[in-house]
MARVEXMAR-97139 format. One line per 3 residues: number of its first residue (from 0); their letters; for each residue z, y, x of N, C-alpha, C. Coordinates in steps of 0.02 Angstrom, whole numbers, padded with zeros to 5 digits, m for minus. Each point is the difference from the previous one (the first is absolute). Last residue first. Example, Ala and Ser with C-alpha at 12.3 -4.5 7.8 and 13.67 -1.06 7.14 Angstrom:
<kolmis>
1) SA) 00354/m00112/00642/00003/00059/00042/00037/00055/m00039 ~ m00004/m00286/00015/00000/00059/m00045/00000/00060/00045 .
</kolmis>
This chain:
<kolmis>
249) SAQ) 00869/06437/01176/00006/00008/00066/00094/00006/m00006 ~ m00138/m00143/m00192/00038/00074/00023/00025/00007/00051 ~ m00209/m00170/m00065/00076/00009/00011/00024/00066/00002 .
246) VLE) m00234/m00171/m00074/00029/00078/00020/00071/00001/00004 ~ m00131/m00178/m00081/00039/m00018/00042/00021/00077/00036 ~ m00163/m00022/m00179/00081/m00003/m00010/00047/m00012/00049 .
243) WEP) m00267/00020/m00024/00059/00047/00040/00073/m00011/m00018 ~ m00183/m00111/m00104/00008/m00026/00058/00042/00039/00038 ~ m00053/00051/m00225/00047/m00042/00007/00026/m00022/00057 .
240) PVL) m00103/00254/m00053/m00034/m00088/00009/00061/m00032/00006 ~ 00015/00223/m00132/00007/m00024/00085/m00035/m00076/00000 ~ m00009/00119/m00194/m00019/00066/00050/00004/m00024/00055 .
237) AAG) 00030/m00128/m00216/m00058/m00014/00038/m00018/00066/00052 ~ 00192/m00027/m00144/m00041/00032/m00033/m00063/m00009/00047 ~ 00204/m00118/00073/m00021/m00008/m00100/m00047/00036/m00011 .
234) MGK) 00039/00050/00220/m00014/m00073/00009/m00036/m00012/m00089 ~ 00158/00199/00050/m00100/00001/00012/m00049/m00068/00001 ~ 00261/00011/m00037/m00032/00018/m00056/m00080/00039/00024 .
231) RMY) 00121/m00102/00166/m00007/m00043/m00052/m00037/00015/m00077 ~ 00066/00139/00196/m00052/m00054/00017/m00018/m00039/m00045 ~ 00183/00149/m00045/m00075/00028/m00001/m00059/m00049/00007 .
228) YNW) 00217/m00093/00014/00004/00037/m00063/m00075/00023/m00009 ~ 00098/m00045/00216/m00011/m00062/m00032/m00030/00018/m00077 ~ 00071/00181/00133/m00077/m00039/00034/m00026/m00063/m00044 .
225) LKG) 00222/00111/m00046/m00043/00025/m00044/m00076/m00016/00032 ~ 00199/m00102/00100/m00009/m00019/m00078/m00056/00030/m00029 ~ 00033/00066/00226/m00010/m00078/m00011/m00009/m00027/m00072 .
222) VHF) 00090/00228/00057/m00065/m00009/00014/m00037/m00081/m00001 ~ 00243/00034/m00013/m00032/00021/m00064/m00090/00000/00007 ~ 00153/m00065/00169/00008/m00058/m00062/m00057/00042/m00068 .
219) ERM) 00036/00114/00200/m00046/m00050/00017/m00006/m00048/m00064 ~ 00147/00195/m00008/m00066/00013/m00008/m00049/m00051/00018 ~ 00248/00046/m00091/m00030/m00045/00033/m00070/00009/m00004 .
216) EHL) 00222/00155/m00044/m00080/00004/m00006/m00004/m00078/00042 ~ 00211/00117/m00072/m00006/m00076/m00036/m00096/m00001/00013 ~ 00114/00197/00087/00056/m00057/00010/m00028/m00074/m00029 .
213) NIQ) m00127/00208/m00047/m00009/m00032/00069/00047/m00057/00022 ~ 00028/00133/m00206/m00066/m00039/00005/00000/m00052/00062 ~ 00168/00159/m00004/00009/m00050/m00051/m00046/m00061/00007 .
210) VLE) m00049/00228/00099/00034/m00048/00040/00034/m00063/m00049 ~ m00112/00159/m00128/m00063/m00031/00058/00059/m00043/00058 ~ 00114/00130/m00167/m00048/m00065/m00020/m00047/m00038/00050 .
207) EET) 00129/00198/00069/00030/m00048/m00023/m00031/m00065/m00026 ~ m00135/00186/00037/00034/m00029/00054/00044/m00037/m00005 ~ m00154/00035/m00216/00045/00039/00041/00022/m00023/00065 .
204) LPE) m00204/m00016/m00185/00045/m00038/00040/00037/00037/00042 ~ m00125/00146/m00190/m00005/m00067/00051/00037/m00044/00032 ~ m00079/00157/m00223/00071/m00014/00038/m00008/m00054/00040 .
201) PEA) m00163/00178/m00162/00017/m00055/00055/00063/m00001/00027 ~ m00058/00124/m00237/00005/00022/00066/00022/m00068/00054 ~ m00155/00014/m00243/00070/m00009/00022/m00002/00020/00076 .
198) GSQ) m00187/m00010/m00155/00022/00044/00004/00071/00018/00027 ~ m00169/m00189/m00006/00055/m00002/m00050/00034/00064/m00014 ~ m00154/m00028/00197/m00026/00000/m00082/00035/m00003/m00058 .
195) LVQ) 00100/m00043/00209/m00029/00065/m00002/m00038/00010/m00058 ~ 00084/m00213/00038/00043/00060/m00008/m00030/00067/m00016 ~ m00139/m00167/00055/00027/m00023/m00062/00053/00067/m00008 .
192) MMA) m00071/m00006/00216/m00048/00021/m00024/00010/00004/m00091 ~ 00123/m00125/00164/00011/00075/m00002/m00052/00039/m00055 ~ m00018/m00231/00029/00067/00018/m00013/00012/00080/m00023 .
189) TAN) m00199/m00092/00116/00002/m00001/m00065/00057/00011/m00031 ~ m00001/m00013/00243/m00036/00077/m00044/m00003/00006/m00066 ~ 00092/m00215/00082/00047/00070/00013/m00031/00054/m00026 .
186) EQF) m00128/m00206/00005/00052/00002/m00052/00031/00066/m00013 ~ m00143/m00022/00210/m00019/00020/m00088/00042/m00004/m00060 ~ 00052/m00072/00210/00009/00061/00015/m00051/00027/m00071 .
183) HIA) 00053/m00226/00025/00055/00044/m00017/m00006/00073/00008 ~ m00173/m00151/00040/00006/00004/m00059/00059/00034/m00019 ~ m00050/00002/00236/m00061/00028/m00053/00032/00001/m00074 .
180) DVL) 00123/m00124/00163/00005/00056/00005/m00048/00049/m00045 ~ m00029/m00213/00025/00053/m00013/m00036/00012/00075/m00003 ~ m00165/m00061/00127/m00007/m00015/m00058/00052/00020/m00063 .
177) LAP) 00035/00002/00227/m00057/00056/m00008/m00005/m00020/m00069 ~ 00101/m00152/00105/00066/00040/m00023/m00048/00058/m00015 ~ m00141/m00179/00060/00046/m00011/m00060/00051/00051/m00029 .
174) VSE) m00109/00020/00212/m00054/00008/m00036/00035/m00016/m00080 ~ 00157/00075/00198/m00043/m00067/m00007/m00049/00033/m00069 ~ 00172/00152/00094/00015/m00044/00035/m00052/m00056/00018 .
171) AVL) m00060/00257/m00107/00029/m00052/m00018/00010/m00045/00081 ~ m00093/00252/m00127/00006/m00052/00032/00052/m00044/00012 ~ m00191/00176/m00148/00078/m00020/m00001/m00011/m00056/00066 .
168) TLG) m00125/00229/m00125/m00013/m00051/00055/00095/m00026/00008 ~ m00186/00157/m00185/00071/m00039/00018/m00011/m00045/00046 ~ m00163/00218/m00116/00031/m00074/m00006/00082/m00007/00035 .
165) HAR) m00149/00207/m00072/m00044/m00047/00032/00037/m00077/m00012 ~ 00072/00250/m00037/m00045/m00014/m00028/m00050/m00045/00002 ~ 00180/00025/00173/m00009/00049/m00044/m00068/m00015/m00039 .
162) MLV) 00159/m00185/00111/m00048/00034/00026/m00033/00050/m00048 ~ 00246/m00148/00053/m00057/00015/m00048/m00056/00044/00033 ~ 00172/m00203/00111/m00037/00077/00016/m00043/00023/m00072 .
159) AHH) 00200/m00206/00102/m00047/00020/m00055/m00011/00074/00000 ~ 00161/m00126/00131/m00034/m00060/m00029/m00054/00012/m00034 ~ 00121/00152/00209/00011/m00024/m00066/m00050/m00056/m00022 .
156) PGL) 00032/00141/00218/00034/m00062/m00023/00001/m00032/m00050 ~ m00192/00164/00026/00051/m00004/00059/00044/m00065/00002 ~ m00188/00139/m00124/00036/m00080/m00032/00050/00001/00055 .
153) TRA) m00144/00180/00050/00045/00014/m00064/00044/m00063/m00044 ~ m00140/m00014/00213/00063/00023/00015/00038/00036/m00065 ~ m00202/m00125/m00007/00049/m00044/00024/00084/00044/00021 .
150) LAE) m00199/00100/m00083/00015/m00034/m00061/00051/m00039/00030 ~ m00114/00110/00147/00047/00063/m00028/00037/m00054/m00049 ~ m00159/m00128/00122/00054/00039/00041/00048/00035/m00036 .
147) AQE) m00217/m00031/m00090/00052/m00073/m00007/00087/00014/00049 ~ m00197/00171/m00005/00059/m00003/m00048/00024/m00053/m00012 ~ m00104/00012/00190/00035/00053/00009/00037/00004/m00078 .
144) TLK) m00173/m00149/00028/00051/m00024/00046/00062/00044/00000 ~ m00181/m00021/m00205/m00017/00016/00079/00081/m00011/00024 ~ m00055/m00033/m00236/m00044/m00030/00047/m00003/00012/00071 .
141) IHS) 00115/00015/m00254/00030/m00002/00074/m00044/m00027/00054 ~ m00034/00149/m00247/00004/m00055/00023/00019/m00003/00068 ~ 00078/00187/m00125/m00052/m00033/00016/m00008/m00052/00016 .
138) PDP) 00177/00162/m00040/m00022/m00033/m00063/m00049/m00046/00009 ~ 00214/00094/00137/m00067/m00005/m00001/m00039/m00046/m00059 ~ 00248/00047/00047/m00032/00047/m00027/m00088/00009/00006 .
135) HMP) 00231/m00187/m00025/m00059/00023/00047/m00032/00041/m00028 ~ 00249/m00068/m00054/m00072/00007/m00023/m00040/00013/00044 ~ 00246/m00155/m00008/m00033/00061/00009/m00077/00006/m00025 .
132) IGS) 00240/m00131/m00055/m00070/m00017/m00026/m00038/00058/00034 ~ 00237/m00113/00070/m00032/00045/m00033/m00055/m00006/m00007 ~ 00182/m00158/00053/00005/00056/00068/m00038/00064/m00013 .
129) EWR) 00027/m00186/m00154/00058/00048/m00009/m00018/00043/00043 ~ m00133/m00184/m00085/m00016/00066/00021/00038/00056/00022 ~ 00048/m00233/m00089/m00056/m00014/00059/m00006/00073/00031 .
126) VAR) 00114/m00018/m00197/00038/00000/00044/m00030/00006/00072 ~ m00109/m00039/m00221/00008/00055/00033/00032/00018/00055 ~ 00041/m00182/m00160/m00042/m00015/00062/m00031/00068/00015 .
123) ARM) 00141/00027/m00193/00031/m00022/00059/m00040/m00017/00058 ~ m00085/00206/m00160/00012/m00082/00003/00046/m00024/00060 ~ m00075/00220/00007/00041/m00006/m00072/00018/m00071/m00013 .
120) LHL) m00069/00203/00199/00014/m00075/00002/00023/m00006/m00083 ~ m00167/00199/00040/00073/m00015/00018/00007/m00081/m00015 ~ m00189/00198/00040/00010/m00056/m00033/00047/m00034/00039 .
117) KVG) m00065/00252/m00076/00017/m00028/00058/00009/m00078/m00022 ~ m00085/00262/m00084/00022/m00067/m00015/00014/m00057/00043 ~ m00098/00237/00011/00073/m00005/m00013/00016/m00053/m00026 .
114) KMM) m00233/00023/m00035/00043/00061/00022/00062/m00009/m00012 ~ m00199/m00194/00015/00060/00038/m00061/00035/00050/00059 ~ m00162/m00164/00078/m00029/00051/m00039/00035/00037/m00061 .
111) TFA) 00054/m00202/00148/m00017/00065/00046/m00037/00043/m00033 ~ 00074/m00194/m00117/00046/00043/00032/m00001/00047/00045 ~ m00175/m00140/m00096/00012/00050/m00063/00075/00047/00033 .
108) IAL) m00083/m00195/00128/m00044/00077/00019/00027/00055/m00056 ~ 00077/m00225/m00021/00047/00024/00072/m00051/00079/00003 ~ m00064/m00127/m00176/00058/00019/m00007/00034/00039/00057 .
105) EMH) m00217/m00109/00007/00013/00045/m00041/00058/00044/m00007 ~ m00090/m00147/00216/00045/m00020/m00063/m00001/00071/m00042 ~ m00132/m00085/00207/m00015/00069/m00047/00050/m00025/m00061 .
102) CHL) 00030/m00117/00268/m00037/00003/m00078/00007/00065/m00036 ~ 00061/m00160/00254/m00016/00071/m00039/m00040/00002/m00050 ~ 00182/m00165/00158/m00042/00006/m00062/m00020/00087/m00003 .
99) VAQ) 00091/m00203/00204/m00014/00076/m00028/m00042/m00005/m00073 ~ 00178/m00155/00206/m00070/m00001/m00062/00007/00068/m00013 ~ 00159/m00053/00163/m00051/m00052/00009/m00052/m00015/m00063 .
96) VDP) 00187/00177/00137/m00038/m00001/m00057/m00053/m00062/00021 ~ 00153/00098/00169/00043/m00044/m00044/m00051/m00020/m00053 ~ m00063/00156/00155/m00004/m00070/00027/00036/m00059/m00050 .
93) RAK) m00103/00269/m00027/00051/m00062/m00029/m00026/m00070/00033 ~ m00135/00186/00062/00050/00018/m00017/00053/m00026/m00014 ~ m00215/m00106/00007/00014/00036/00074/00076/00026/m00011 .
90) FVE) m00092/m00074/m00194/00009/m00052/00035/00023/00020/00069 ~ m00079/00156/m00144/00068/m00013/m00018/00012/m00064/00046 ~ m00207/00081/00052/00059/00043/00025/00049/m00017/m00048 .
87) IHL) m00169/m00126/m00062/m00001/m00014/00089/00073/00051/00010 ~ m00096/00005/m00227/00060/m00053/00031/00007/m00022/00063 ~ m00121/00186/m00071/00043/00017/m00021/00040/m00064/m00007 .
84) PLE) m00201/00014/00080/00026/00026/00039/00088/00009/m00030 ~ m00198/m00089/m00134/00021/m00052/00070/00069/00038/00035 ~ m00156/00080/m00211/00067/00015/00018/00026/m00049/00053 .
81) APP) m00206/m00045/m00074/00003/00069/00016/00066/00028/00038 ~ m00034/m00269/m00023/m00002/00044/m00048/m00012/00071/00034 ~ m00121/m00185/00128/00065/00002/m00037/00001/00064/m00039 .
78) KGS) m00219/m00156/00039/00025/00051/00041/00088/00007/m00045 ~ m00168/m00235/00036/00022/00051/m00032/00036/00055/00040 ~ 00024/m00235/00055/m00051/00021/m00004/00006/00052/m00051 .
75) GEL) 00165/m00146/00180/m00022/00004/m00067/m00068/00041/m00001 ~ 00183/00012/00204/m00015/m00051/m00033/m00029/00017/m00071 ~ 00066/00163/00140/m00003/m00053/00060/m00037/m00053/m00024 .
72) VNG) 00009/00284/m00033/m00027/m00073/m00041/m00002/m00058/00046 ~ 00120/00256/00057/m00054/m00056/00005/m00010/m00060/m00022 ~ 00172/00203/00015/m00055/00002/m00060/m00058/m00065/00017 .
69) DYD) 00210/00046/00119/m00057/00054/00020/m00047/00000/m00030 ~ 00178/m00154/m00029/00017/00053/m00020/m00035/00063/00033 ~ m00104/m00227/m00074/00036/00007/00042/00025/00069/m00016 .
66) VLL) m00085/m00188/m00175/m00032/00060/00045/00071/00012/00040 ~ m00120/m00201/m00171/00061/00003/00044/m00022/00065/00044 ~ m00079/m00072/m00256/m00020/00025/00065/00059/00007/00041 .
63) LRE) m00065/m00131/m00244/00050/00028/00032/m00029/00012/00077 ~ m00096/m00154/m00173/m00030/00057/00012/00046/00046/00036 ~ 00076/m00209/m00052/m00048/m00002/00058/m00044/00059/m00012 .
60) PRL) 00174/m00037/m00157/00039/00001/00069/m00075/00003/00048 ~ m00042/00105/m00248/00013/m00061/00038/00029/00000/00075 ~ m00049/00168/m00263/00006/m00011/00083/00034/m00064/00030 .
57) EAR) m00052/00109/m00228/m00022/m00052/00015/00007/m00014/00074 ~ 00073/00202/m00090/00008/m00041/m00063/m00017/m00068/00006 ~ m00049/00186/00147/00072/m00037/m00003/00030/m00029/m00046 .
54) SDL) m00257/00030/00117/00053/00019/m00058/00055/m00033/00003 ~ m00141/00093/00203/00000/m00059/m00037/00051/00026/m00056 ~ m00089/00150/00173/m00044/00002/m00081/00026/m00071/m00021 .
51) GTQ) 00111/00078/00211/00003/00052/m00059/m00043/m00024/m00061 ~ 00129/m00180/00132/m00063/00038/00019/m00004/00071/m00051 ~ 00232/m00119/00061/m00063/m00022/m00024/m00048/00051/00020 .
48) ILF) 00200/m00074/00166/00001/00039/m00053/m00067/m00021/m00045 ~ 00207/m00081/00229/m00083/m00016/m00072/00020/00062/m00058 ~ 00068/00018/00295/00014/m00011/m00072/m00053/m00015/m00051 .
45) ADR) 00094/00006/00290/m00047/00015/m00056/00037/m00014/m00065 ~ 00040/m00089/00238/00004/00084/00007/m00043/00018/m00061 ~ 00101/m00241/00005/m00039/00042/00020/00015/00058/m00011 .
42) GPV) 00167/m00171/m00037/m00042/m00008/00057/m00068/00033/00013 ~ 00085/00010/m00241/00037/m00020/00047/m00038/m00046/00071 ~ m00084/00200/m00201/m00009/m00072/00026/00042/m00015/00057 .
39) RTS) 00012/00200/m00207/m00008/00003/00058/00000/m00089/00029 ~ m00087/00131/m00224/00055/m00031/00025/m00018/m00012/00066 ~ m00087/00147/m00238/m00002/m00022/00072/00065/m00035/00025 .
36) VHG) m00147/00106/m00236/00053/m00049/00017/m00023/m00005/00078 ~ m00109/00182/m00179/00009/m00050/00027/00074/m00028/00027 ~ m00189/00187/m00175/00073/m00017/00040/m00009/m00068/00027 .
33) SYD) m00177/00054/m00213/00035/00017/00065/00065/m00014/00016 ~ m00112/m00055/m00199/m00062/m00005/00045/00023/00014/00054 ~ 00205/m00046/m00090/m00051/00003/m00058/m00070/m00005/00054 .
30) LIG) 00297/m00032/00000/m00053/00012/00024/m00068/m00011/m00040 ~ 00213/m00010/m00096/00023/00058/00047/m00066/m00006/00067 ~ 00020/m00120/m00227/m00015/00070/m00015/00014/00040/00066 .
27) ESV) 00035/m00255/m00047/00064/00057/00002/m00019/00066/m00016 ~ m00167/m00170/00066/00020/m00024/m00059/00070/00060/m00033 ~ m00086/00030/00234/m00038/00016/m00063/00013/00004/m00060 .
24) LLR) 00137/m00089/00177/00000/00082/m00009/m00049/00027/m00059 ~ m00014/m00247/00052/00037/00016/m00023/00021/00089/m00009 ~ m00172/m00081/00129/m00019/m00010/m00052/00066/m00005/m00044 .
21) SVA) 00034/00054/00212/m00048/00041/m00011/m00004/m00013/m00072 ~ 00142/m00143/00101/00016/00070/m00020/m00037/00026/m00026 ~ m00094/m00187/00102/00052/m00002/m00070/00026/00050/m00017 .
18) AVE) m00107/m00002/00204/m00052/m00005/m00055/00042/m00005/m00075 ~ 00114/00005/00192/m00031/00069/m00004/m00039/m00001/m00070 ~ 00103/m00206/00077/00053/00043/m00038/m00038/00081/m00017 .
15) RAL) m00112/m00165/00121/m00003/m00022/m00065/00050/00042/m00051 ~ m00032/00034/00234/m00067/00014/m00037/00022/m00006/m00072 ~ 00170/m00072/00155/m00005/00064/m00017/m00059/00038/m00035 .
12) RDK) m00008/m00232/00062/00068/00012/m00042/00007/00073/m00025 ~ m00133/m00064/00181/m00045/m00024/m00076/00056/00021/m00051 ~ 00068/00044/00237/m00046/00056/m00028/m00025/m00031/m00074 .
9) AAS) 00164/m00139/00093/00022/00063/m00018/m00059/00031/m00016 ~ m00073/m00182/00104/00018/m00002/m00083/00031/00047/m00022 ~ m00080/00018/00217/m00053/m00002/m00038/00036/m00005/m00080 .
6) MSD) 00153/m00012/00175/m00027/00063/m00016/m00045/00001/m00040 ~ 00063/m00212/00070/00045/00036/m00041/m00034/00072/m00020 ~ m00128/m00122/00144/00004/m00031/m00074/00043/00042/m00040 .
3) SVS) 00011/00045/00229/m00057/00036/m00025/m00009/m00045/m00076 ~ 00171/m00074/00134/00009/00064/m00023/m00049/00030/m00040 ~ 00015/m00251/m00041/m00001/00040/00069/00012/00064/m00021 .
0) M) 00083/m00221/m00113/m00022/00048/m00018/00000/00044/00078 .
</kolmis>
């Protein structure tokens, strides 16, 4: 296989991953009529993202746009989401990040609207965010470059940033890992909300417990395991076409 053929195959695989994850996140109540997933394309100074108007629940790989870091559409038809600058500036600021999710997870938003209540690390998999979950103060849509640059600064070296009365942005090393992180973020927020609703005082994981969890952390294995589970769940529910079965965890 030539270099160009290999690059094209990698791009096609990533497009299937983005389309599959978008559909699966809709089924998990994390994406709806809005929100978007993006991923860098190896060998190209560009990334894949859906159009602003295409349904997340029915997204197809061939409908994705290839966009450069100046916001120019290099391949595909249609206009990118209005919040395209968010993805651009996060990718620019974080060369370690391969995939970005922006969504309006209801539980994430709730934790930006409760005075004196901070989202803590409650579940074991929340160790992913032990460096912190900052909150960005701008509640508006991130449509301008300067807004996106500010969001990227708030995100800093972390893997998640809450957006005041707006939503959430997650970053990861691959599209499958992004799916897993989104599911675990929602699980962790649900766990804390359940504790609060019971009237009990939250008891988050301690530093010692986080160290213990990290000693036994097998992220690559865990991402692969959940990727297989959710892909097959999606195929069983006719959410993901069976011909996408060859999509593999990165």
